[in-house]
Structures are given as C-alpha cells and as structure tokens.
C-alpha positions in Angstrom: 66.6 -218.3 -34.0 68.8 -220.2 -31.5 68.0 -223.5 -29.9 70.1 -225.0 -27.0 70.4 -228.7 -26.6 72.7 -230.7 -24.0 75.1 -232.8 -25.1 75.1 -236.3 -23.9 79.0 -236.7 -23.2 79.3 -233.3 -21.3 77.9 -230.7 -18.9 78.3 -228.0 -21.5 75.6 -226.6 -23.6 75.5 -226.0 -27.2 73.6 -223.3 -28.9 72.4 -223.9 -32.3 71.4 -221.0 -34.7 68.8 -222.4 -37.1 68.5 -220.8 -40.4 67.0 -221.5 -43.7 69.5 -218.9 -45.5 71.9 -221.1 -47.3 74.3 -218.1 -47.5 74.7 -218.2 -44.0 76.8 -221.6 -45.0 78.7 -220.6 -48.1 78.1 -216.9 -48.7 79.1 -213.1 -47.4 78.3 -212.6 -43.9 77.0 -209.0 -42.9 78.9 -207.9 -39.8 75.6 -208.5 -37.7 75.7 -212.2 -39.2 79.0 -212.8 -37.7 78.0 -211.1 -34.2 74.6 -213.2 -34.1 76.8 -216.5 -35.0 79.4 -216.0 -32.5 79.9 -219.2 -30.3 76.7 -220.7 -32.2 77.0 -224.1 -34.2 75.0 -223.3 -37.5 72.4 -225.7 -38.5 69.3 -226.0 -41.1 65.7 -226.4 -40.4 66.1 -229.6 -41.5 68.7 -230.4 -39.1 66.9 -228.7 -36.2 63.9 -231.3 -36.7 66.2 -234.1 -37.1 68.0 -233.0 -33.5 64.2 -232.7 -31.9 63.4 -235.8 -32.9 66.4 -237.2 -31.4 66.0 -235.7 -28.1 62.4 -236.9 -28.0 63.8 -240.3 -28.7 66.0 -239.8 -25.8 63.3 -238.7 -23.4 61.4 -241.5 -24.6 63.8 -244.0 -23.7 64.4 -242.4 -20.1 67.8 -240.4 -21.2 68.7 -237.3 -19.0 69.1 -235.6 -22.5 67.5 -232.7 -22.9 66.5 -232.2 -19.3 66.9 -228.6 -18.0 68.8 -228.3 -14.5 67.7 -226.0 -12.2 71.0 -223.8 -13.0 70.0 -223.9 -17.0 66.5 -223.1 -16.1 67.3 -219.7 -14.5 67.4 -217.1 -17.1 69.9 -214.5 -17.5 68.5 -210.4 -17.1 67.1 -209.6 -20.9 66.6 -213.2 -21.9 63.3 -214.8 -22.6 62.5 -218.6 -22.1 61.2 -220.0 -25.5 57.8 -221.7 -24.7 55.6 -223.1 -27.4 53.5 -219.9 -26.6 56.4 -217.2 -26.7 57.7 -219.0 -30.1 54.1 -218.6 -31.4 53.7 -215.2 -30.6 57.3 -214.2 -31.9 56.7 -216.2 -35.0 53.3 -214.0 -35.7 55.4 -210.9 -35.1 57.8 -211.7 -37.4 55.4 -212.5 -40.4 53.6 -209.2 -39.6 56.6 -207.5 -40.2 57.8 -209.3 -43.0 54.5 -208.6 -44.7 55.2 -204.9 -43.9 58.6 -205.1 -45.3 57.1 -207.4 -48.4 54.9 -204.2 -49.2 58.2 -201.9 -49.2 60.3 -204.0 -51.2 57.6 -204.3 -53.9 57.2 -200.2 -53.9 60.9 -200.0 -54.2 61.4 -202.4 -56.8 58.5 -201.2 -58.8 59.6 -197.7 -58.7 63.2 -198.0 -58.7 65.4 -200.2 -60.6 66.9 -202.2 -58.0 66.0 -205.7 -58.9 69.3 -206.6 -60.8 71.2 -205.1 -57.9 69.4 -207.2 -55.4 69.8 -210.4 -57.6 73.5 -209.6 -58.1 74.0 -209.2 -54.4 72.4 -212.2 -53.5 73.1 -214.7 -56.3 76.8 -213.2 -57.6 78.2 -211.9 -54.5 76.5 -214.8 -52.4 75.0 -212.2 -49.7 73.2 -213.3 -46.8 69.8 -211.7 -46.3 71.4 -209.5 -43.7 73.9 -208.2 -46.1 71.6 -207.8 -49.2 69.6 -205.5 -46.7 72.4 -203.4 -45.5 73.9 -203.1 -49.5 70.7 -201.9 -50.5 69.9 -199.8 -47.7 73.5 -198.1 -48.1 73.3 -197.8 -52.0 69.8 -196.2 -51.9 70.6 -194.2 -48.9 73.6 -192.4 -51.1 72.1 -192.6 -54.5 68.8 -191.0 -53.5 70.5 -188.7 -50.9 68.2 -189.9 -48.1 69.0 -188.1 -44.5 67.9 -191.8 -43.1 67.3 -195.4 -44.2 64.0 -196.7 -45.2 64.4 -199.7 -42.8 66.3 -200.3 -39.6 68.8 -201.6 -38.7 70.3 -201.8 -42.4 71.1 -205.2 -41.8 67.3 -206.1 -41.1 67.0 -209.6 -42.0 63.4 -209.5 -42.6 63.8 -206.5 -45.2 66.9 -208.4 -46.8 64.3 -211.7 -47.2 61.5 -209.0 -48.7 64.2 -207.7 -51.3 65.1 -210.9 -52.6 61.4 -212.5 -52.5 60.2 -209.4 -54.4 63.3 -209.2 -56.9 63.1 -213.0 -57.4 59.3 -212.7 -58.4 60.3 -210.3 -61.4 62.4 -212.6 -62.7 59.9 -215.6 -62.1 61.8 -217.2 -59.7 61.4 -218.3 -56.1 64.0 -216.7 -53.6 63.8 -219.9 -51.5 65.1 -222.2 -54.3 68.3 -222.2 -56.4 69.9 -220.0 -57.5 68.7 -217.6 -54.7 69.0 -219.8 -51.9 
C-alpha cells in the first residue's frame, strides 16, 4: 500500500510504501519488490499510523500540511484516488483473495512436503513474501513438471503470505511473529 504525504519543508511529495513484511527491511527482495519500492520510502504500519496522527494534528492546528493542491488532486491516467471507500473495497478484495490462496497453500502443504522449503526461504534466506511465492512457484513448476504455475504472478505477495501462514502453522508458529517476520 502506498501513501503520499506532503513534506513540510518542500513542495515535493513523498510516497510511502507501508508494509508489515519485515523482510522488506532486512531480507532478500524479489525483483518485483524492487520495482514496487522504486522512489518510495519504506515504513511499517505503526509508522504510518504515527504519520497519520501527526498529519491530523497539523490539520487541527491550521497547518497547510496534508492539504492537496489542485495539481496534486489531478490523477494520472490509470491511477485511482484512495478514499476510505475505495480503500475498504480494495481491502475486502484482498481478504477474499488471501482466503482463496490460504486454501491453495493448505492443500499444497498437506499434499507436498513444502513446509520446510517455505520455512527455509522465509527464515534462513530472509525472503520477502513475494520472493517466497516466486521461489516455491519456480521449484514446484520444475519438480512437478507443471506447464504453468499454480498462481500468477509467480511473485504474488498474498500467495507468499498464505504459504508462510500455513507452513508456520505446521510448526505451531505464527507467520507474523519471530522468527517468521
């Protein structure tokens, strides 16, 4: 998720990429991670909440911080304006997709011995969720001679999250806690 915030000391916008994938900060990035992060500042969800609170405090104090100019409010072609409504709708769609991928990941982990490979990629090699998804996608495609992958794109972040969640559960661990995240 990206978030833009106006800097107080400059007319330039800063785009923040908000994530709870701690491997984005210290791990092995997938090429798609690198592309997504280009020109953005990486922050945690906790940092985003802090910035939002600071922005609200500035607005309450009458500051111009956080107010969009007409130029900023104009969207580039192919972009969407993130309103509370669109954000809610995107979140609902992401949850539905994640639920689907959790079912697929559960079936894969149950039928194939991939939990150790997921654990190794995430913990030992510090792969991001996208990198975990790509690594498993490529190895399963090769080992099982699949003509196409089981999910697209190969680096699907939600699939990587689902694989980590299901694999962590086989070890009675939580994929959002140490050592998984």
